N, C-alpha and C positions, 0 to 999 in steps of 0.2 A: 504493500498499500505505500509505502515512504518514496517510491518510484513512480507511483500513477502520474501524481499531478507531470512529472517527466515527460512520461510516456506520451499525455496529454498534448503538452506543448509542443512532443517532437508531430503531433497529429497536426497542428496548426501549422508548423512549419513546412512540413511535405503533402503536394498533393495527394491527397486520398487514395487517387487508383495509381499511385508508382509503390513500389515496392519498400520504399523507407516510410512512408505515411500507413503501408497495409500494417507493417510492420511494427510501427508506435501504435495503431488501434490494438492489434493482437495481445501488445505488451500491456497494455493498460487491463484489458479483459482479465488476463493470465495473473497481473496483479493481485488484480482481487481477491481472486478464487484460490491463490496462494494461501495471501492473507486469513480468508474465512477457512479453508483447512488447515492452516496452523494453528488457528485461534481453536476451532474443534478439537486439536491436540492437546493443544494446554488445558482446554476445561475436562477432559477425559483426565491427564494425567493430575492435573491438580484442581479436584472439582470444588475446593474450598472456595476458589477464585475464578468459579464458573461465573456467575452474574459479572463479574468485572470483564471477562474476556466476550459475553455476550453483548456487555458494551461498548466495549471495542468494537467487535463485529458492525452493531445499529451505528456505530460513528461512522465505520469505512465502508458501510453501504449507504450513508448521507452523501459521503466523499465519492462515492463510484457514480451515484444520480448527477452531481453536479460535473463529473469527468463524462457521463456521456453525452452531456449536451456540449461540451468540450470538443469529442469526439466526432458528433454528427456534426459541426459545425466545419471541421476540416475534413470531413467526407465531403459538405456540400462544394468545397473552395479550391482554390487552385494551390493552396499554400503560400505562407511567407516567401517559399524560397522562390515563386513564381517574379518578385521583389517589383521592379514598374511598370511589369505588365499588368498589377493589379486593377479590379477598378475599382471606385470610390465606395461602390455597395460593398465590396467582397474586402474592401479595409475595414469598413466598419465592422462588419461580421467577424473578423480576424481579429480586430480591437477588443469587442465583446469577450471572444473567446477568451487572447489574452486577459483580461481582467479576472474573467474565472477562473482560471489557471492561479493568478495569487490568491484567489480565495481557497482553490481547493489545495493550494501549497502550504496557506497558514493553515489549515483544516487539519492537514497529514502533520504538520512539524506539533501541532496538538496532542495529536494520536500520538505521536513518536515522545514526545513529554510523557504522555501518561501512561504509555507502556515502559518507559525507563523508569518510571516514580513506581511501580509495581515490581517489575524489576530490580530496583534497589532494595524495595520492602522484603522482596523474598530472599536476597542475599544475607538483608539485615538479620532476616529470622532464622536463617540456616547458620549465621554467624552465633546467634544466639544458641541456637538447638546444638552447637556444636562446643561448645564452651560450656555448656548444662552437660553434655557427653562426658565432656572431658573432665568436670568434677563429677562426676557421679562414678565414672571409673575410675579415676584417682582412688576415691572412697573405699570403692570395691576392692581395687589393689590393696591397699590400705589393712581393710577388713580381713583379706587373705589371708596378708602376711602376719597379721595378729594370731590368728587364727594358729595357723600354721606353728608359730612359736609358743604359744599355748598349749597345741598339740603335741608338738614337741617333748616342751616341761612335763605335762601331766605321763606322757608315755614313758621318760625319762626317770621321773618319780616313781611310776607303777612298776620300770625292770627292777629299780635302786630294792624297793619293798620287795618283790616279789625271789628274790637272787637273797637277801638279807633274810626272809621269815621263813621261806622254803628250802633253800638251797647253801645258805652261807651257815644257818645258823644252827640247822642238824646237822651238818658236816662237821662242826665244830665243837660240836656236843658228843657226836661220835667219837672224833679224836682225842677228846677228855676223858673219854670213856673208857678208849683203849688204851690210851698212856695210864690208865690206874690200872687197868688188867695186865698192861705191861710192868706196871711196878708192882706186880703182884697182892693186886686186891683183889680178890676171886669173888667178892660179892659185889660189883659192880654189875649194872644189869645190862645188857646188849640188846637194845630193842630191833626189831627187823622183820 
């Protein structure tokens, strides 16, 4: 749509029956179709902005209607490229078309400004979301590290408790009794 004013201007400059004039006319229609298609895709991917994109499409449609009048003037005239061979009534039509091109250009610039504002808003929203996700991931990482440290400490404590109460103490007791037995104390009871 941003190129539509230039395509409409091309329709005024060149004879509507010339290859350049037909290209300008076709470019005008294709720019509008492409814009509408892009807005439909954007609405599909970003449904929260659907009404905004619909507004942009409506504004593009208004630009398109104004532009169609310009293209029609270009089709009916020999175009500015004819230069001094233009008749006064043809010059008047082309002047009217040129004024309309200025309006279409201003409308297209406003539309472009609106698109940029929405784009900037999305970029800012994405930046805020990224910062929030970064904070959350840092918190999650710290929580995981702390949970790992606590788990390691608990496992170490349990290991120490098990090894002392279930392994080392009974072995120490057995060693004491065996030493007593070796020393000649036959009253010592050896469990087992």
